[in-house]
Every structure is written in C-alpha cells, then in structure tokens.
C-alpha positions as protocol buffer text, in pm:
chain_id: "A"
residue {
  index: 1
  type: THR
  ca { x: -13 y: -23 z: -12 }
}
residue {
  index: 2
  type: GLY
  ca { x: 114 y: 335 z: -61 }
}
residue {
  index: 3
  type: VAL
  ca { x: 42 y: 667 z: -200 }
}
residue {
  index: 4
  type: SER
  ca { x: 57 y: 734 z: -598 }
}
residue {
  index: 5
  type: GLY
  ca { x: 431 y: 760 z: -659 }
}
residue {
  index: 6
  type: SER
  ca { x: 573 y: 569 z: -309 }
}
residue {
  index: 7
  type: GLY
  ca { x: 719 y: 294 z: -523 }
}
residue {
  index: 8
  type: LYS
  ca { x: 534 y: 13 z: -472 }
}
residue {
  index: 9
  type: SER
  ca { x: 545 y: -135 z: -866 }
}
residue {
  index: 10
  type: THR
  ca { x: 873 y: -57 z: -867 }
}
residue {
  index: 11
  type: LEU
  ca { x: 905 y: -298 z: -530 }
}
residue {
  index: 12
  type: VAL
  ca { x: 695 y: -582 z: -651 }
}
residue {
  index: 13
  type: HIS
  ca { x: 788 y: -583 z: -998 }
}
residue {
  index: 14
  type: ASP
  ca { x: 1127 y: -473 z: -1057 }
}
residue {
  index: 15
  type: VAL
  ca { x: 1263 y: -598 z: -735 }
}
residue {
  index: 16
  type: LEU
  ca { x: 1047 y: -946 z: -624 }
}
residue {
  index: 17
  type: TYR
  ca { x: 922 y: -1043 z: -921 }
}
residue {
  index: 18
  type: GLN
  ca { x: 1234 y: -1032 z: -1122 }
}
residue {
  index: 19
  type: ASN
  ca { x: 1455 y: -1209 z: -875 }
}
residue {
  index: 20
  type: LEU
  ca { x: 1182 y: -1427 z: -764 }
}
residue {
  index: 21
  type: ALA
  ca { x: 1164 y: -1521 z: -1141 }
}
residue {
  index: 22
  type: GLY
  ca { x: 1549 y: -1586 z: -1144 }
}
residue {
  index: 23
  type: ALA
  ca { x: 1549 y: -1813 z: -855 }
}
residue {
  index: 24
  type: LEU
  ca { x: 1262 y: -1999 z: -924 }
}
residue {
  index: 25
  type: ARG
  ca { x: 1441 y: -2019 z: -1264 }
}
residue {
  index: 26
  type: VAL
  ca { x: 1095 y: -1864 z: -1469 }
}
residue {
  index: 27
  type: GLU
  ca { x: 1108 y: -1705 z: -1778 }
}
residue {
  index: 28
  type: SER
  ca { x: 1112 y: -1335 z: -1739 }
}
residue {
  index: 29
  type: ARG
  ca { x: 1245 y: -1063 z: -2065 }
}
residue {
  index: 30
  type: GLU
  ca { x: 1365 y: -812 z: -1793 }
}
residue {
  index: 31
  type: GLU
  ca { x: 1690 y: -778 z: -1550 }
}
residue {
  index: 32
  type: PRO
  ca { x: 1615 y: -784 z: -1214 }
}
residue {
  index: 33
  type: ALA
  ca { x: 1733 y: -501 z: -971 }
}
residue {
  index: 34
  type: PRO
  ca { x: 2043 y: -533 z: -799 }
}
residue {
  index: 35
  type: ILE
  ca { x: 1903 y: -629 z: -428 }
}
residue {
  index: 36
  type: ARG
  ca { x: 2143 y: -810 z: -109 }
}
residue {
  index: 37
  type: SER
  ca { x: 2016 y: -1094 z: -94 }
}
residue {
  index: 38
  type: LEU
  ca { x: 1644 y: -1292 z: -119 }
}
residue {
  index: 39
  type: ARG
  ca { x: 1519 y: -1541 z: 131 }
}
residue {
  index: 40
  type: GLY
  ca { x: 1257 y: -1789 z: 125 }
}
residue {
  index: 41
  type: ALA
  ca { x: 1233 y: -1811 z: -202 }
}
residue {
  index: 42
  type: GLU
  ca { x: 1310 y: -2198 z: -151 }
}
residue {
  index: 43
  type: GLU
  ca { x: 933 y: -2201 z: 4 }
}
residue {
  index: 44
  type: LEU
  ca { x: 769 y: -2161 z: -324 }
}
residue {
  index: 45
  type: GLN
  ca { x: 722 y: -2343 z: -669 }
}
residue {
  index: 46
  type: ASP
  ca { x: 613 y: -2062 z: -883 }
}
residue {
  index: 47
  type: VAL
  ca { x: 557 y: -1716 z: -918 }
}
residue {
  index: 48
  type: LYS
  ca { x: 277 y: -1561 z: -1156 }
}
residue {
  index: 49
  type: ILE
  ca { x: 132 y: -1182 z: -1246 }
}
residue {
  index: 50
  type: VAL
  ca { x: -210 y: -1152 z: -1273 }
}
residue {
  index: 51
  type: ASP
  ca { x: -316 y: -850 z: -1411 }
}
residue {
  index: 52
  type: GLN
  ca { x: -615 y: -712 z: -1652 }
}
residue {
  index: 53
  type: SER
  ca { x: -447 y: -769 z: -1959 }
}
residue {
  index: 54
  type: PRO
  ca { x: -710 y: -925 z: -2263 }
}
residue {
  index: 55
  type: LEU
  ca { x: -678 y: -1302 z: -2289 }
}
residue {
  index: 56
  type: SER
  ca { x: -638 y: -1297 z: -2625 }
}
residue {
  index: 57
  type: ARG
  ca { x: -595 y: -1032 z: -2903 }
}
residue {
  index: 58
  type: THR
  ca { x: -816 y: -1249 z: -3138 }
}
residue {
  index: 59
  type: PRO
  ca { x: -1162 y: -1328 z: -3064 }
}
residue {
  index: 60
  type: ARG
  ca { x: -1108 y: -1716 z: -3181 }
}
residue {
  index: 61
  type: SER
  ca { x: -1063 y: -1732 z: -2747 }
}
residue {
  index: 62
  type: THR
  ca { x: -1310 y: -1717 z: -2558 }
}
residue {
  index: 63
  type: PRO
  ca { x: -1387 y: -1842 z: -2153 }
}
residue {
  index: 64
  type: ILE
  ca { x: -1431 y: -2218 z: -2271 }
}
residue {
  index: 65
  type: VAL
  ca { x: -1164 y: -2238 z: -2460 }
}
residue {
  index: 66
  type: TYR
  ca { x: -874 y: -2057 z: -2223 }
}
residue {
  index: 67
  type: LEU
  ca { x: -1019 y: -2314 z: -1896 }
}
residue {
  index: 68
  type: GLY
  ca { x: -990 y: -2609 z: -2151 }
}
residue {
  index: 69
  type: ALA
  ca { x: -1309 y: -2712 z: -2113 }
}
residue {
  index: 70
  type: PHE
  ca { x: -1380 y: -2711 z: -2488 }
}
residue {
  index: 71
  type: ASP
  ca { x: -1181 y: -3041 z: -2529 }
}
residue {
  index: 72
  type: LEU
  ca { x: -1394 y: -3194 z: -2305 }
}
residue {
  index: 73
  type: VAL
  ca { x: -1743 y: -3078 z: -2473 }
}
residue {
  index: 74
  type: ARG
  ca { x: -1600 y: -3199 z: -2824 }
}
residue {
  index: 75
  type: GLN
  ca { x: -1532 y: -3544 z: -2740 }
}
residue {
  index: 76
  type: LEU
  ca { x: -1914 y: -3542 z: -2550 }
}
residue {
  index: 77
  type: PHE
  ca { x: -1989 y: -3467 z: -2871 }
}
residue {
  index: 78
  type: ALA
  ca { x: -1774 y: -3680 z: -3090 }
}
residue {
  index: 79
  type: SER
  ca { x: -1908 y: -3972 z: -2880 }
}
residue {
  index: 80
  type: SER
  ca { x: -2296 y: -3895 z: -2907 }
}
residue {
  index: 81
  type: PRO
  ca { x: -2508 y: -4128 z: -3097 }
}
residue {
  index: 82
  type: ASP
  ca { x: -2503 y: -3871 z: -3359 }
}
residue {
  index: 83
  type: GLY
  ca { x: -2155 y: -3809 z: -3385 }
}
residue {
  index: 84
  type: GLN
  ca { x: -2075 y: -4170 z: -3396 }
}
residue {
  index: 85
  type: LEU
  ca { x: -2337 y: -4250 z: -3670 }
}
residue {
  index: 86
  type: ALA
  ca { x: -2175 y: -3896 z: -3865 }
}
residue {
  index: 87
  type: GLY
  ca { x: -1827 y: -4029 z: -3780 }
}
residue {
  index: 88
  type: LEU
  ca { x: -1671 y: -3723 z: -3683 }
}
residue {
  index: 89
  type: ALA
  ca { x: -1391 y: -3713 z: -3442 }
}
residue {
  index: 90
  type: PRO
  ca { x: -1345 y: -3437 z: -3164 }
}
residue {
  index: 91
  type: GLY
  ca { x: -1173 y: -3220 z: -3442 }
}
residue {
  index: 92
  type: TYR
  ca { x: -1448 y: -3179 z: -3599 }
}
residue {
  index: 93
  type: PHE
  ca { x: -1639 y: -2904 z: -3328 }
}
residue {
  index: 94
  type: SER
  ca { x: -1311 y: -2691 z: -3312 }
}
residue {
  index: 95
  type: PHE
  ca { x: -1366 y: -2386 z: -3476 }
}
residue {
  index: 96
  type: ASN
  ca { x: -1005 y: -2255 z: -3456 }
}
residue {
  index: 97
  type: SER
  ca { x: -921 y: -2546 z: -3693 }
}
residue {
  index: 98
  type: GLY
  ca { x: -1028 y: -2893 z: -3857 }
}
residue {
  index: 99
  type: ALA
  ca { x: -1254 y: -2958 z: -4136 }
}
residue {
  index: 100
  type: GLY
  ca { x: -1586 y: -2890 z: -3951 }
}
residue {
  index: 101
  type: ARG
  ca { x: -1555 y: -2515 z: -3924 }
}
residue {
  index: 102
  type: CYS
  ca { x: -1717 y: -2291 z: -4164 }
}
residue {
  index: 103
  type: GLU
  ca { x: -1478 y: -2269 z: -4475 }
}
residue {
  index: 104
  type: ARG
  ca { x: -1572 y: -1827 z: -4534 }
}
residue {
  index: 105
  type: CYS
  ca { x: -1535 y: -1706 z: -4176 }
}
residue {
  index: 106
  type: TRP
  ca { x: -1290 y: -2019 z: -4105 }
}
residue {
  index: 107
  type: GLY
  ca { x: -1527 y: -2035 z: -3796 }
}
residue {
  index: 108
  type: ASN
  ca { x: -1561 y: -1696 z: -3691 }
}
residue {
  index: 109
  type: GLY
  ca { x: -1894 y: -1677 z: -3721 }
}
residue {
  index: 110
  type: PHE
  ca { x: -1804 y: -1340 z: -3867 }
}
residue {
  index: 111
  type: GLU
  ca { x: -1611 y: -1083 z: -4157 }
}
residue {
  index: 112
  type: LYS
  ca { x: -1444 y: -829 z: -4122 }
}
residue {
  index: 113
  type: VAL
  ca { x: -1477 y: -539 z: -4350 }
}
residue {
  index: 114
  type: GLU
  ca { x: -1248 y: -310 z: -4379 }
}
residue {
  index: 115
  type: MET
  ca { x: -1346 y: 77 z: -4359 }
}
residue {
  index: 116
  type: GLN
  ca { x: -1095 y: 313 z: -4531 }
}
residue {
  index: 117
  type: PHE
  ca { x: -1199 y: 602 z: -4285 }
}
residue {
  index: 118
  type: LEU
  ca { x: -1343 y: 437 z: -3989 }
}
residue {
  index: 119
  type: ALA
  ca { x: -1384 y: 164 z: -3777 }
}
residue {
  index: 120
  type: ASP
  ca { x: -1343 y: -213 z: -3930 }
}
residue {
  index: 121
  type: VAL
  ca { x: -1718 y: -360 z: -3899 }
}
residue {
  index: 122
  type: PHE
  ca { x: -1832 y: -712 z: -3866 }
}
residue {
  index: 123
  type: VAL
  ca { x: -2111 y: -855 z: -3997 }
}
residue {
  index: 124
  type: PRO
  ca { x: -2222 y: -1220 z: -3936 }
}
residue {
  index: 125
  type: CYS
  ca { x: -2090 y: -1457 z: -4209 }
}
residue {
  index: 126
  type: ASP
  ca { x: -2341 y: -1486 z: -4499 }
}
residue {
  index: 127
  type: GLN
  ca { x: -2279 y: -1874 z: -4537 }
}
residue {
  index: 128
  type: CYS
  ca { x: -2322 y: -1996 z: -4189 }
}
residue {
  index: 129
  type: ASP
  ca { x: -2550 y: -1729 z: -4051 }
}
residue {
  index: 130
  type: GLY
  ca { x: -2279 y: -1659 z: -3751 }
}
residue {
  index: 131
  type: ARG
  ca { x: -2318 y: -1997 z: -3631 }
}
residue {
  index: 132
  type: ARG
  ca { x: -1930 y: -2086 z: -3731 }
}
residue {
  index: 133
  type: TYR
  ca { x: -1970 y: -2493 z: -3830 }
}
residue {
  index: 134
  type: LYS
  ca { x: -2075 y: -2650 z: -4157 }
}
residue {
  index: 135
  type: PRO
  ca { x: -2460 y: -2799 z: -4165 }
}
residue {
  index: 136
  type: GLN
  ca { x: -2318 y: -3190 z: -4115 }
}
residue {
  index: 137
  type: VAL
  ca { x: -2130 y: -3018 z: -3820 }
}
residue {
  index: 138
  type: LEU
  ca { x: -2424 y: -2847 z: -3672 }
}
residue {
  index: 139
  type: GLU
  ca { x: -2690 y: -3151 z: -3692 }
}
residue {
  index: 140
  type: VAL
  ca { x: -2482 y: -3375 z: -3481 }
}
residue {
  index: 141
  type: LEU
  ca { x: -2657 y: -3292 z: -3120 }
}
residue {
  index: 142
  type: TYR
  ca { x: -2543 y: -3352 z: -2786 }
}
residue {
  index: 143
  type: ARG
  ca { x: -2883 y: -3391 z: -2542 }
}
residue {
  index: 144
  type: GLY
  ca { x: -3065 y: -3192 z: -2776 }
}
residue {
  index: 145
  type: ARG
  ca { x: -2840 y: -2916 z: -2821 }
}
residue {
  index: 146
  type: SER
  ca { x: -2593 y: -2828 z: -3127 }
}
residue {
  index: 147
  type: VAL
  ca { x: -2247 y: -2689 z: -3090 }
}
residue {
  index: 148
  type: TYR
  ca { x: -2335 y: -2361 z: -3179 }
}
residue {
  index: 149
  type: GLU
  ca { x: -2593 y: -2366 z: -2921 }
}
residue {
  index: 150
  type: VAL
  ca { x: -2403 y: -2502 z: -2644 }
}
residue {
  index: 151
  type: LEU
  ca { x: -2155 y: -2192 z: -2710 }
}
residue {
  index: 152
  type: ASN
  ca { x: -2433 y: -1974 z: -2675 }
}
residue {
  index: 153
  type: MET
  ca { x: -2521 y: -2087 z: -2347 }
}
residue {
  index: 154
  type: THR
  ca { x: -2407 y: -1896 z: -2014 }
}
residue {
  index: 155
  type: VAL
  ca { x: -2206 y: -2045 z: -1773 }
}
residue {
  index: 156
  type: ARG
  ca { x: -2495 y: -2095 z: -1511 }
}
residue {
  index: 157
  type: GLN
  ca { x: -2682 y: -2283 z: -1842 }
}
residue {
  index: 158
  type: ALA
  ca { x: -2393 y: -2491 z: -1888 }
}
residue {
  index: 159
  type: LEU
  ca { x: -2380 y: -2638 z: -1554 }
}
residue {
  index: 160
  type: ALA
  ca { x: -2704 y: -2726 z: -1571 }
}
residue {
  index: 161
  type: PHE
  ca { x: -2690 y: -2885 z: -1911 }
}
residue {
  index: 162
  type: PHE
  ca { x: -2364 y: -3108 z: -1877 }
}
residue {
  index: 163
  type: SER
  ca { x: -2464 y: -3187 z: -1490 }
}
residue {
  index: 164
  type: GLY
  ca { x: -2384 y: -3530 z: -1597 }
}
residue {
  index: 165
  type: SER
  ca { x: -2016 y: -3456 z: -1703 }
}
residue {
  index: 166
  type: PRO
  ca { x: -1811 y: -3393 z: -1376 }
}
residue {
  index: 167
  type: LYS
  ca { x: -1471 y: -3278 z: -1587 }
}
residue {
  index: 168
  type: VAL
  ca { x: -1683 y: -2991 z: -1762 }
}
residue {
  index: 169
  type: VAL
  ca { x: -1852 y: -2866 z: -1456 }
}
residue {
  index: 170
  type: ARG
  ca { x: -1555 y: -2868 z: -1228 }
}
residue {
  index: 171
  type: ARG
  ca { x: -1393 y: -2656 z: -1503 }
}
residue {
  index: 172
  type: LEU
  ca { x: -1709 y: -2416 z: -1524 }
}
residue {
  index: 173
  type: HIS
  ca { x: -1796 y: -2432 z: -1156 }
}
residue {
  index: 174
  type: VAL
  ca { x: -1489 y: -2183 z: -1026 }
}
residue {
  index: 175
  type: LEU
  ca { x: -1633 y: -1911 z: -1314 }
}
residue {
  index: 176
  type: ASP
  ca { x: -1945 y: -1939 z: -1173 }
}
residue {
  index: 177
  type: GLU
  ca { x: -1838 y: -1902 z: -758 }
}
residue {
  index: 178
  type: ILE
  ca { x: -1628 y: -1571 z: -836 }
}
residue {
  index: 179
  type: GLY
  ca { x: -1927 y: -1442 z: -1021 }
}
residue {
  index: 180
  type: LEU
  ca { x: -1884 y: -1467 z: -1391 }
}
residue {
  index: 181
  type: GLY
  ca { x: -2216 y: -1719 z: -1444 }
}
residue {
  index: 182
  type: TYR
  ca { x: -2347 y: -1472 z: -1692 }
}
residue {
  index: 183
  type: LEU
  ca { x: -2061 y: -1506 z: -1939 }
}
residue {
  index: 184
  type: ARG
  ca { x: -2128 y: -1705 z: -2256 }
}
residue {
  index: 185
  type: LEU
  ca { x: -1905 y: -1992 z: -2347 }
}
residue {
  index: 186
  type: GLY
  ca { x: -1842 y: -1896 z: -2682 }
}
residue {
  index: 187
  type: GLN
  ca { x: -1832 y: -1508 z: -2614 }
}
residue {
  index: 188
  type: PRO
  ca { x: -1503 y: -1325 z: -2780 }
}
residue {
  index: 189
  type: ALA
  ca { x: -1206 y: -1267 z: -2528 }
}
residue {
  index: 190
  type: THR
  ca { x: -1193 y: -910 z: -2691 }
}
residue {
  index: 191
  type: THR
  ca { x: -1552 y: -818 z: -2557 }
}
residue {
  index: 192
  type: LEU
  ca { x: -1461 y: -895 z: -2212 }
}
residue {
  index: 193
  type: SER
  ca { x: -1338 y: -647 z: -2004 }
}
residue {
  index: 194
  type: GLY
  ca { x: -981 y: -600 z: -1766 }
}
residue {
  index: 195
  type: GLY
  ca { x: -1158 y: -729 z: -1463 }
}
residue {
  index: 196
  type: GLU
  ca { x: -1370 y: -1031 z: -1635 }
}
residue {
  index: 197
  type: ALA
  ca { x: -1034 y: -1138 z: -1769 }
}
residue {
  index: 198
  type: GLN
  ca { x: -865 y: -1142 z: -1472 }
}
residue {
  index: 199
  type: ARG
  ca { x: -1071 y: -1340 z: -1271 }
}
residue {
  index: 200
  type: ILE
  ca { x: -1054 y: -1574 z: -1613 }
}
residue {
  index: 201
  type: LYS
  ca { x: -688 y: -1628 z: -1512 }
}
residue {
  index: 202
  type: ILE
  ca { x: -762 y: -1711 z: -1181 }
}
residue {
  index: 203
  type: ALA
  ca { x: -999 y: -1953 z: -1259 }
}
residue {
  index: 204
  type: SER
  ca { x: -760 y: -2116 z: -1482 }
}
residue {
  index: 205
  type: HIS
  ca { x: -522 y: -2136 z: -1219 }
}
residue {
  index: 206
  type: LEU
  ca { x: -808 y: -2277 z: -944 }
}
residue {
  index: 207
  type: THR
  ca { x: -846 y: -2565 z: -1206 }
}
residue {
  index: 208
  type: SER
  ca { x: -537 y: -2645 z: -1335 }
}
residue {
  index: 209
  type: ARG
  ca { x: -504 y: -2891 z: -1009 }
}
residue {
  index: 210
  type: LYS
  ca { x: -87 y: -2733 z: -1016 }
}
residue {
  index: 211
  type: THR
  ca { x: -153 y: -2400 z: -783 }
}
residue {
  index: 212
  type: ASP
  ca { x: 38 y: -2497 z: -500 }
}
residue {
  index: 213
  type: ARG
  ca { x: 289 y: -2303 z: -353 }
}
residue {
  index: 214
  type: THR
  ca { x: 242 y: -2044 z: -589 }
}
residue {
  index: 215
  type: LEU
  ca { x: 278 y: -1635 z: -535 }
}
residue {
  index: 216
  type: TYR
  ca { x: 58 y: -1475 z: -733 }
}
residue {
  index: 217
  type: ILE
  ca { x: 112 y: -1080 z: -779 }
}
residue {
  index: 218
  type: LEU
  ca { x: -178 y: -864 z: -816 }
}
residue {
  index: 219
  type: ASP
  ca { x: -120 y: -497 z: -940 }
}
residue {
  index: 220
  type: GLU
  ca { x: -445 y: -319 z: -846 }
}
residue {
  index: 221
  type: PRO
  ca { x: -697 y: -608 z: -949 }
}
residue {
  index: 222
  type: THR
  ca { x: -969 y: -367 z: -814 }
}
residue {
  index: 223
  type: THR
  ca { x: -939 y: -110 z: -1081 }
}
residue {
  index: 224
  type: GLY
  ca { x: -1303 y: -47 z: -1264 }
}
residue {
  index: 225
  type: LEU
  ca { x: -1503 y: -278 z: -1045 }
}
residue {
  index: 226
  type: HIS
  ca { x: -1819 y: -259 z: -859 }
}
residue {
  index: 227
  type: PHE
  ca { x: -1825 y: -321 z: -483 }
}
residue {
  index: 228
  type: ASP
  ca { x: -2005 y: -619 z: -588 }
}
residue {
  index: 229
  type: ASP
  ca { x: -1758 y: -750 z: -768 }
}
residue {
  index: 230
  type: ILE
  ca { x: -1446 y: -661 z: -518 }
}
residue {
  index: 231
  type: ALA
  ca { x: -1627 y: -902 z: -296 }
}
residue {
  index: 232
  type: LYS
  ca { x: -1632 y: -1164 z: -583 }
}
residue {
  index: 233
  type: LEU
  ca { x: -1286 y: -1119 z: -627 }
}
residue {
  index: 234
  type: LEU
  ca { x: -1189 y: -1119 z: -265 }
}
residue {
  index: 235
  type: ALA
  ca { x: -1371 y: -1487 z: -259 }
}
residue {
  index: 236
  type: ALA
  ca { x: -1096 y: -1585 z: -578 }
}
residue {
  index: 237
  type: PHE
  ca { x: -879 y: -1482 z: -377 }
}
residue {
  index: 238
  type: ARG
  ca { x: -972 y: -1688 z: -29 }
}
residue {
  index: 239
  type: LYS
  ca { x: -983 y: -2004 z: -305 }
}
residue {
  index: 240
  type: LEU
  ca { x: -646 y: -1941 z: -401 }
}
residue {
  index: 241
  type: LEU
  ca { x: -522 y: -1925 z: -87 }
}
residue {
  index: 242
  type: GLN
  ca { x: -710 y: -2235 z: 11 }
}
residue {
  index: 243
  type: ALA
  ca { x: -523 y: -2409 z: -204 }
}
residue {
  index: 244
  type: GLY
  ca { x: -180 y: -2336 z: -93 }
}
residue {
  index: 245
  type: ASN
  ca { x: -112 y: -2008 z: -245 }
}
residue {
  index: 246
  type: SER
  ca { x: 22 y: -1699 z: -135 }
}
residue {
  index: 247
  type: LEU
  ca { x: -125 y: -1354 z: -255 }
}
residue {
  index: 248
  type: LEU
  ca { x: 63 y: -1000 z: -261 }
}
residue {
  index: 249
  type: VAL
  ca { x: -153 y: -750 z: -382 }
}
residue {
  index: 250
  type: ILE
  ca { x: -72 y: -330 z: -459 }
}
residue {
  index: 251
  type: GLU
  ca { x: -419 y: -185 z: -357 }
}
residue {
  index: 252
  type: HIS
  ca { x: -577 y: 150 z: -292 }
}
residue {
  index: 253
  type: ASN
  ca { x: -914 y: -23 z: -220 }
}
residue {
  index: 254
  type: LEU
  ca { x: -987 y: -13 z: 168 }
}
residue {
  index: 255
  type: ASP
  ca { x: -1190 y: -310 z: 166 }
}
residue {
  index: 256
  type: VAL
  ca { x: -913 y: -532 z: -17 }
}
residue {
  index: 257
  type: ILE
  ca { x: -683 y: -362 z: 219 }
}
residue {
  index: 258
  type: LYS
  ca { x: -864 y: -465 z: 548 }
}
residue {
  index: 259
  type: THR
  ca { x: -817 y: -839 z: 477 }
}
residue {
  index: 260
  type: ALA
  ca { x: -489 y: -864 z: 433 }
}
residue {
  index: 261
  type: ASP
  ca { x: -283 y: -1064 z: 675 }
}
residue {
  index: 262
  type: TRP
  ca { x: 35 y: -800 z: 622 }
}
residue {
  index: 263
  type: ILE
  ca { x: 72 y: -502 z: 505 }
}
residue {
  index: 264
  type: ILE
  ca { x: 389 y: -294 z: 414 }
}
residue {
  index: 265
  type: ASP
  ca { x: 275 y: 62 z: 345 }
}
residue {
  index: 266
  type: LEU
  ca { x: 509 y: 220 z: 128 }
}
residue {
  index: 267
  type: GLY
  ca { x: 582 y: 626 z: 140 }
}
residue {
  index: 268
  type: PRO
  ca { x: 556 y: 892 z: 307 }
}
residue {
  index: 269
  type: GLU
  ca { x: 511 y: 1054 z: -5 }
}
residue {
  index: 270
  type: GLY
  ca { x: 558 y: 981 z: -370 }
}
residue {
  index: 271
  type: GLY
  ca { x: 854 y: 1036 z: -586 }
}
residue {
  index: 272
  type: GLU
  ca { x: 1176 y: 1126 z: -473 }
}
residue {
  index: 273
  type: ALA
  ca { x: 970 y: 1132 z: -149 }
}
residue {
  index: 274
  type: GLY
  ca { x: 893 y: 798 z: -141 }
}
residue {
  index: 275
  type: GLY
  ca { x: 1045 y: 468 z: -146 }
}
residue {
  index: 276
  type: GLN
  ca { x: 1050 y: 388 z: 263 }
}
residue {
  index: 277
  type: ILE
  ca { x: 885 y: 149 z: 455 }
}
residue {
  index: 278
  type: VAL
  ca { x: 630 y: 358 z: 689 }
}
residue {
  index: 279
  type: ALA
  ca { x: 501 y: 72 z: 834 }
}
residue {
  index: 280
  type: GLU
  ca { x: 433 y: -280 z: 816 }
}
residue {
  index: 281
  type: GLY
  ca { x: 205 y: -502 z: 1053 }
}
residue {
  index: 282
  type: THR
  ca { x: -176 y: -609 z: 1048 }
}
residue {
  index: 283
  type: PRO
  ca { x: -397 y: -418 z: 935 }
}
residue {
  index: 284
  type: GLU
  ca { x: -464 y: -316 z: 1316 }
}
residue {
  index: 285
  type: GLN
  ca { x: -179 y: -246 z: 1318 }
}
residue {
  index: 286
  type: ILE
  ca { x: -139 y: -57 z: 1057 }
}
residue {
  index: 287
  type: ALA
  ca { x: -496 y: 172 z: 1202 }
}
residue {
  index: 288
  type: MET
  ca { x: -239 y: 250 z: 1503 }
}
residue {
  index: 289
  type: ASP
  ca { x: 34 y: 405 z: 1276 }
}
residue {
  index: 290
  type: ASP
  ca { x: 1 y: 775 z: 1285 }
}
residue {
  index: 291
  type: ALA
  ca { x: 285 y: 785 z: 1023 }
}
residue {
  index: 292
  type: SER
  ca { x: 93 y: 603 z: 830 }
}
residue {
  index: 293
  type: LEU
  ca { x: -150 y: 753 z: 522 }
}
residue {
  index: 294
  type: THR
  ca { x: -282 y: 424 z: 471 }
}
residue {
  index: 295
  type: GLY
  ca { x: -362 y: 368 z: 867 }
}
residue {
  index: 296
  type: ARG
  ca { x: -564 y: 695 z: 917 }
}
residue {
  index: 297
  type: TYR
  ca { x: -825 y: 610 z: 619 }
}
residue {
  index: 298
  type: LEU
  ca { x: -808 y: 210 z: 761 }
}
residue {
  index: 299
  type: ARG
  ca { x: -858 y: 341 z: 1093 }
}
residue {
  index: 300
  type: PRO
  ca { x: -1240 y: 402 z: 1093 }
}
residue {
  index: 301
  type: MET
  ca { x: -1301 y: 61 z: 901 }
}
residue {
  index: 302
  type: LEU
  ca { x: -1153 y: -149 z: 1135 }
}
residue {
  index: 303
  type: SER
  ca { x: -1321 y: 20 z: 1466 }
}
residue {
  index: 304
  type: GLY
  ca { x: -1650 y: -241 z: 1448 }
}
residue {
  index: 305
  type: GLY
  ca { x: -1422 y: -540 z: 1321 }
}
residue {
  index: 306
  type: ARG
  ca { x: -1275 y: -622 z: 945 }
}
residue {
  index: 307
  type: ALA
  ca { x: -1666 y: -704 z: 866 }
}
residue {
  index: 308
  type: ARG
  ca { x: -1706 y: -335 z: 785 }
}
residue {
  index: 309
  type: THR
  ca { x: -1728 y: -176 z: 416 }
}
residue {
  index: 310
  type: TYR
  ca { x: -1600 y: 94 z: 262 }
}
residue {
  index: 311
  type: ALA
  ca { x: -1939 y: 210 z: 216 }
}
residue {
  index: 312
  type: ASP
  ca { x: -2004 y: 176 z: 595 }
}
residue {
  index: 313
  type: ALA
  ca { x: -1688 y: 392 z: 722 }
}
residue {
  index: 314
  type: ARG
  ca { x: -1776 y: 634 z: 444 }
}
residue {
  index: 315
  type: ALA
  ca { x: -2115 y: 671 z: 617 }
}
C-alpha cells in the first residue's frame, strides 16, 4: 500500500518479481533490480503475475477454450449417438481448426469489412449465418443441442446442461463461484473487460490443479470494479489461498486492504519523497500507526471489526 508514486510497483515488479523469477527459473525478459539477498524463495514452486490484460488479441479465444473445457465438450459431441453415426472426430467440432468449421469465415462466425476512414465493421458470415460450423456438424446434437447452441449458453446454463459430466462442471463451476456465471461460453475474449479477464485467469489457475505453493502477484486488481465485483474478487483470492498459495497485492481499495494478513505501507510521499517503508504489520497495527496515511483511512473501517465495508465507513 501507499500513495501514488511511493514505489509500490517498482518494489513488487522490478525488485521482488524479477528476482524471484530468476531464483525459481521462471522465464522473464527483464533484468532483475540489484539486491543484497533474497530469502524464502525455496518455500515457493512458482511466481505468476495475474493482471487485467486481455486473454487474447483474437476473438477466437473464449472462456470455454481458455479454461480447457472445450476439449471435453468436443469429445462429448464426437461420442454422442449422432456423432458416431456421422463418423465425426472431436476435431470437427473445433471452430479454431479442423474440417468442421465454416470455410468462408474460418470459424469466426463473422466477417470483417475494412472501412477506409472508419473503424472496421464485423458482419455475420452469410454462409454459416454466424454459427461458425458446416451444416453437417450442426446436425450433430448432444442432449438435443448443437455445438453452436452450447457455445451460446451462459456458464450457469451450461452447469445445468452438463450436470452429468463432472470434468466439464469442475472447470465451469469455478467461473460461477467468482461471479462470472453470466458469461457465454463462446464469448470472444476481445469483448471481456479487464476485471473479467483477470478473474478468468484466476479460474484457470484454480482448475489446473497445479496451484500449490505459487506466489500470485496482482497490481491494483480492483481498478474499474463495482463493490459487488470486489467481493467476488476477494472470494477468488480466498480460493487461491485455500489451495496452498500466497498473494501479493498492490492496492488502494480499503475493502481489499483490510482483509490482508500483512501490510507493507510505502511512502511517506510520492516520487523522490517515496520509496521508504512507513509502516508494516496487520491491518489493525497499520490503523494505529499515525505515520501511515493508509492507516488513517483504515482506522474507521476497523473500529467495528473487519466486516465493515468502505461504504459503511464513509457513512
């Protein structure tokens, strides 16, 4: 924590992350800042930065593809009575490659019309009518639905539809738990907000079953989020912690700060007047430290216990 320009990002990204990446042999393109020593790296297996950058620059990436659940869904369609009768392998149900996608739009479901002086316009493909696939693929039904109809389902709808497929449910259930149950399975990644993209990345780590002893670094993850979304983000944090991981968060939001186990407050000001540790400790200890600007704002929130919200404190 700390005022803007106090050195939070420099400490976390340039000093800690880059040096940890070197110690843990994680690929990094930047040189770490010089340090005297680094202690505790042996307690970690990995270090990852989870930011609000887009999942992908291409609309071909979707939530169900990013989580690896689409491979399972394609297998279900291929093994269905319709799929076996048609002799279609799982690859036919991919819109990113394979012989089953529409040959005109290459599985995008739309075509880009380049405008000379205006932004490009996207129109539904007139061959597949925006459905991504060839007719023979769309004729294959799993539990009465085509693959196109499945891609148009929301996460919550899909959880009910695939209730008999535990592997699919396990991957999608995490999305619903962290407040993304309204997303459509085939929604292009380019249409997701930064907060949605960040939570999908967290869901991906939670479903990978390889999250033990990883340090996750998040830089102001609440940017642009509503109070309700922040509560859902904190629920995702708790799931990462319960899986045996650690979190290092750069944050200004008091709802997040007050839930921390340990706070390092930088300052006292920004720029050349920053870069010093003003205070460190539990939220309660920081709130009682008069040298900490963060503590002054944290104090009224903790006066009634950690359950108080920022809105309560302002009221």
